[in-house]
N, C-alpha and C positions, 0 to 999 in steps of 0.2 A: 469910545476910544478913537482917537484921531490917528490916521495912518501917516507916517512921515512922508513928505513929498518925494524924496528920492526913491522910495520903494515903488511907488506907482510908476515913476519914470523907468526904473529898472525893469519892471514887469512889462512895460510897453515895448521895450527893446528886446527882452527875453521872455516872451509870454509863457513859454513852457517851463520856465524855471521858477516862476512864482505863481501861486494860485490864490485867487481872491474871490470872495463871494460878491453877491450883487451890491453890498454896501461898501465895497472896496476894502474889506478887511481880509487879511490873510487867513486862509483856511489850512488846516493841518490834515494831510492825507499821506498814506504810505505808498510805497512802490506797488505797481500793478502786477500782482502775482500771476495774472493770466499770461504774462509775457515771459514766464520761465521757459527756457528753451529757444527764445528768439536768437536769431543769428544775424549779425550785420553783413553787408556785402563785403567781399574780399577787398582789403586795402593792399597796395603794393608799395614797397619802399626799397630804395637802394641804400646799402651800407656805405657810408662815405668816410674815407680815411681822415679828412679834415675835421669831420664832426667828432670822431673818436678822439682826435688830438685836443679839440676844444674842450671836451668833457674832462679829459685827463688833466688839462691845465686848470679847469674850473674847480676840480676837487683836490688839486695839489698832489696828484699821484704821478710820480715820475718813473714808474716801472717801464723799463725799455722795451719789454716785449709788446707793449701796446703802442709804442711810439716809433720804433725803429725796426723796419722789416728785416734787416740783416741780423739784428740781435734776436728777433723772434725766430728766424730760420735757424740760427745757431742753437736755439733751445728746442728745435724739433717741430716748430710750427711751419705751415706752408706760407704764412703771411702774418701780419700783426692781427691777433685775435681781438674780437670785441670784448671789452670789459663786461663783467657780469650783468650790470643793470643798464648798459647802453641801449639795448633794444627796446626795453620798456620806455625809457626816456624819449627815444627817437619816435617810437610809435605814438606816444601821447602828444608829443610836440608837432609832428608832421601830418597826422591823419585826422585828428578830431574825433576819433572813434569813441572816446569816453564821453564826450559831450553828446554824441549821437545816441549812445546807449542810454544815457540819463534821460534824454527826451523820450525815447521809446518806453522806458520804464516809468515815466512820469515822476522822476525824482528831481526835486528842486535842487539846483546846484548849491544853494546856500545851506542845505542840510547834509551835504556830503562830507564824510570824513574818510580818510584812508586808513584801513585797518591793518592789512598785511599784504605781502607779496611773496609768492612762492615760484621758484623756477625749476624746471626739469630740462636740463640741456641734453640733447641726444647727439649733437655734433657741433663742431666748431663753426663759428660765423666769422667771416672775413670781409674786409673792404672789397667792394665790387659785387658782393652777393646781392641778389634781388630777392627780397622776402615777400611772400604772400601771407597776409595776416588775417586770420579769421577769428573774430570775437563772438562769444555767445554768453548768454546768461544761464548759468548752471542751476542756481537756486536763490530763493529769497526766503529767509527764515525771520519771523517776527520774534522779538525777545523783549520781555518786560524787565526793567531795571528800577532801582529806587528812584531814579530821576525821570522815568518815563519810558516810552516805547522806542524801540530801535528796529530797523530792518537790517539784517545782515545779508548783503547781496554778494554772491560769488560769481565772478566773471572769469571766463577762461579764454585765452587767446592762443591759438596754435599757429606757429610760424613755420612755413616750409620754404626751402630755398628754390633756386632756379632749376634744380634737378628733381623737384617735387619730393624731397626728403624732409621729414619733420626734423627740424633742428632745435626747436624749443617749444615747450609748453609753459605758459605763464598763467598763474591763477592769482587774481586780485580779490581781496575781501574789502568791500565797500560798506561803510556804515552810514545808513540814513537815519538821522535823529529826528524825532518828531518835535 
Protein backbone atom coordinates (compact mmCIF):
# COMPACT_ATOMS: atom_id res chain seq x y z
CA UNK A 1 0.00 0.00 0.00
CA UNK A 2 1.45 3.34 -1.05
CA UNK A 3 0.98 6.27 1.26
CA UNK A 4 -0.29 9.47 -0.38
CA UNK A 5 2.50 12.07 -0.45
CA UNK A 6 0.43 14.74 1.31
CA UNK A 7 0.00 12.52 4.39
CA UNK A 8 3.76 12.29 4.93
CA UNK A 9 4.06 16.07 4.50
CA UNK A 10 1.24 16.67 6.95
CA UNK A 11 2.81 14.33 9.49
CA UNK A 12 6.15 16.11 9.17
CA UNK A 13 4.44 19.42 9.98
CA UNK A 14 2.21 17.92 12.71
CA UNK A 15 4.04 14.80 13.93
CA UNK A 16 1.81 14.28 16.96
CA UNK A 17 -1.36 14.28 14.88
CA UNK A 18 -0.39 11.41 12.55
CA UNK A 19 1.30 8.22 13.55
CA UNK A 20 3.21 6.04 11.12
CA UNK A 21 5.12 2.79 11.45
CA UNK A 22 8.67 2.32 10.16
CA UNK A 23 7.30 1.63 6.64
CA UNK A 24 5.64 5.06 6.64
CA UNK A 25 2.17 3.52 6.87
CA UNK A 26 -0.42 5.01 9.16
CA UNK A 27 -1.00 3.03 12.29
CA UNK A 28 -4.20 3.03 14.30
CA UNK A 29 -4.00 3.70 18.01
CA UNK A 30 -6.48 5.02 20.52
CA UNK A 31 -6.24 7.81 23.09
CA UNK A 32 -3.74 7.32 25.91
CA UNK A 33 -5.97 6.29 28.83
CA UNK A 34 -3.11 6.83 31.30
CA UNK A 35 -3.69 10.57 30.76
CA UNK A 36 -7.18 10.56 32.30
CA UNK A 37 -7.14 13.35 34.89
CA UNK A 38 -4.46 15.38 33.10
CA UNK A 39 -4.93 19.15 33.50
CA UNK A 40 -3.69 21.81 31.14
CA UNK A 41 -2.03 24.96 32.46
CA UNK A 42 -4.46 27.79 33.13
CA UNK A 43 -5.34 29.87 30.09
CA UNK A 44 -6.44 33.49 30.50
CA UNK A 45 -8.74 35.38 28.18
CA UNK A 46 -10.48 38.72 28.24
CA UNK A 47 -14.09 38.89 27.07
CA UNK A 48 -14.20 41.48 24.30
CA UNK A 49 -17.35 43.39 23.33
CA UNK A 50 -16.28 43.56 19.68
CA UNK A 51 -15.88 39.77 19.53
CA UNK A 52 -19.39 39.29 20.93
CA UNK A 53 -20.69 41.64 18.22
CA UNK A 54 -18.75 39.76 15.52
CA UNK A 55 -20.25 36.45 16.67
CA UNK A 56 -23.78 37.85 16.74
CA UNK A 57 -23.36 39.27 13.24
CA UNK A 58 -21.87 35.99 11.97
CA UNK A 59 -24.82 33.92 13.22
CA UNK A 60 -27.42 36.53 12.27
CA UNK A 61 -28.69 37.11 15.81
CA UNK A 62 -29.80 40.69 16.34
CA UNK A 63 -30.99 40.29 19.94
CA UNK A 64 -30.29 43.76 21.39
CA UNK A 65 -29.27 42.53 24.86
CA UNK A 66 -26.07 41.14 23.29
CA UNK A 67 -25.39 44.22 21.18
CA UNK A 68 -26.59 47.32 23.05
CA UNK A 69 -25.54 48.00 26.65
CA UNK A 70 -28.48 50.34 27.34
CA UNK A 71 -30.98 47.72 26.11
CA UNK A 72 -29.26 45.06 28.24
CA UNK A 73 -29.40 47.34 31.29
CA UNK A 74 -33.10 48.01 30.63
CA UNK A 75 -33.62 44.24 30.83
CA UNK A 76 -31.82 44.07 34.20
CA UNK A 77 -28.30 43.11 33.10
CA UNK A 78 -25.20 44.96 34.33
CA UNK A 79 -23.86 45.01 30.75
CA UNK A 80 -24.34 43.07 27.52
CA UNK A 81 -24.10 39.41 28.56
CA UNK A 82 -22.13 36.85 26.58
CA UNK A 83 -24.29 34.69 24.35
CA UNK A 84 -24.42 31.05 25.48
CA UNK A 85 -21.71 29.55 23.24
CA UNK A 86 -19.42 32.60 22.97
CA UNK A 87 -16.99 31.46 25.66
CA UNK A 88 -16.34 28.04 24.13
CA UNK A 89 -15.89 29.58 20.70
CA UNK A 90 -13.45 32.19 22.04
CA UNK A 91 -11.65 29.59 24.18
CA UNK A 92 -11.13 27.32 21.15
CA UNK A 93 -10.08 30.15 18.86
CA UNK A 94 -7.74 32.08 21.13
CA UNK A 95 -6.05 29.53 23.40
CA UNK A 96 -5.21 26.41 21.37
CA UNK A 97 -6.16 24.30 24.40
CA UNK A 98 -8.00 21.68 22.38
CA UNK A 99 -4.99 21.12 20.14
CA UNK A 100 -2.79 20.87 23.23
CA UNK A 101 -5.01 18.28 24.95
CA UNK A 102 -5.19 16.23 21.74
CA UNK A 103 -1.37 16.17 21.68
CA UNK A 104 -1.18 15.07 25.31
CA UNK A 105 -3.80 12.35 24.79
CA UNK A 106 -2.08 11.31 21.54
CA UNK A 107 -5.29 11.74 19.56
CA UNK A 108 -4.68 12.40 15.85
CA UNK A 109 -6.60 15.51 14.82
CA UNK A 110 -7.77 13.74 11.67
CA UNK A 111 -9.67 11.24 13.87
CA UNK A 112 -11.54 13.82 15.99
CA UNK A 113 -15.28 14.36 15.84
CA UNK A 114 -17.23 16.68 18.11
CA UNK A 115 -19.89 14.73 19.98
CA UNK A 116 -21.66 17.19 22.24
CA UNK A 117 -21.24 20.26 24.42
CA UNK A 118 -22.84 20.89 27.81
CA UNK A 119 -22.82 24.16 29.77
CA UNK A 120 -23.53 24.90 33.41
CA UNK A 121 -23.65 28.66 33.94
CA UNK A 122 -23.20 29.83 37.53
CA UNK A 123 -23.10 33.57 36.85
CA UNK A 124 -23.28 36.08 34.03
CA UNK A 125 -20.20 36.79 31.91
CA UNK A 126 -19.76 40.32 30.58
CA UNK A 127 -17.36 42.26 28.33
CA UNK A 128 -14.21 43.16 30.26
CA UNK A 129 -14.30 40.02 32.41
CA UNK A 130 -10.99 38.19 32.54
CA UNK A 131 -11.53 34.46 32.60
CA UNK A 132 -9.16 31.79 33.87
CA UNK A 133 -9.80 28.60 31.94
CA UNK A 134 -8.82 25.22 33.35
CA UNK A 135 -9.29 22.20 31.09
CA UNK A 136 -8.92 18.59 32.19
CA UNK A 137 -9.59 15.14 30.76
CA UNK A 138 -12.38 13.56 32.84
CA UNK A 139 -12.69 10.21 31.12
CA UNK A 140 -11.87 8.07 28.09
CA UNK A 141 -14.31 5.27 27.34
CA UNK A 142 -13.75 2.81 24.50
CA UNK A 143 -16.84 1.76 22.60
CA UNK A 144 -17.29 -0.87 19.89
CA UNK A 145 -19.69 -0.08 17.07
CA UNK A 146 -20.68 -1.85 13.87
CA UNK A 147 -18.17 0.29 12.00
CA UNK A 148 -15.28 -0.11 14.45
CA UNK A 149 -13.83 1.22 17.70
CA UNK A 150 -14.37 4.67 19.14
CA UNK A 151 -12.98 6.48 22.14
CA UNK A 152 -15.43 8.79 23.89
CA UNK A 153 -13.29 11.48 25.53
CA UNK A 154 -14.90 13.80 28.07
CA UNK A 155 -13.13 17.11 28.63
CA UNK A 156 -14.17 19.61 31.28
CA UNK A 157 -13.25 23.27 31.35
CA UNK A 158 -13.93 25.40 34.41
CA UNK A 159 -14.04 29.15 33.85
CA UNK A 160 -13.49 31.52 36.78
CA UNK A 161 -13.68 35.29 36.55
CA UNK A 162 -11.37 37.98 37.91
CA UNK A 163 -13.16 37.66 41.30
CA UNK A 164 -12.19 33.95 41.36
CA UNK A 165 -15.87 32.95 41.04
CA UNK A 166 -16.75 29.92 38.93
CA UNK A 167 -18.95 31.38 36.21
CA UNK A 168 -19.14 28.42 33.84
CA UNK A 169 -18.42 24.72 33.63
CA UNK A 170 -18.26 23.36 30.09
CA UNK A 171 -18.12 19.69 29.24
CA UNK A 172 -17.15 18.49 25.76
CA UNK A 173 -17.57 14.99 24.41
CA UNK A 174 -14.93 14.31 21.78
CA UNK A 175 -15.12 11.20 19.64
CA UNK A 176 -11.93 9.63 18.37
CA UNK A 177 -12.70 7.21 15.59
CA UNK A 178 -10.27 4.49 14.69
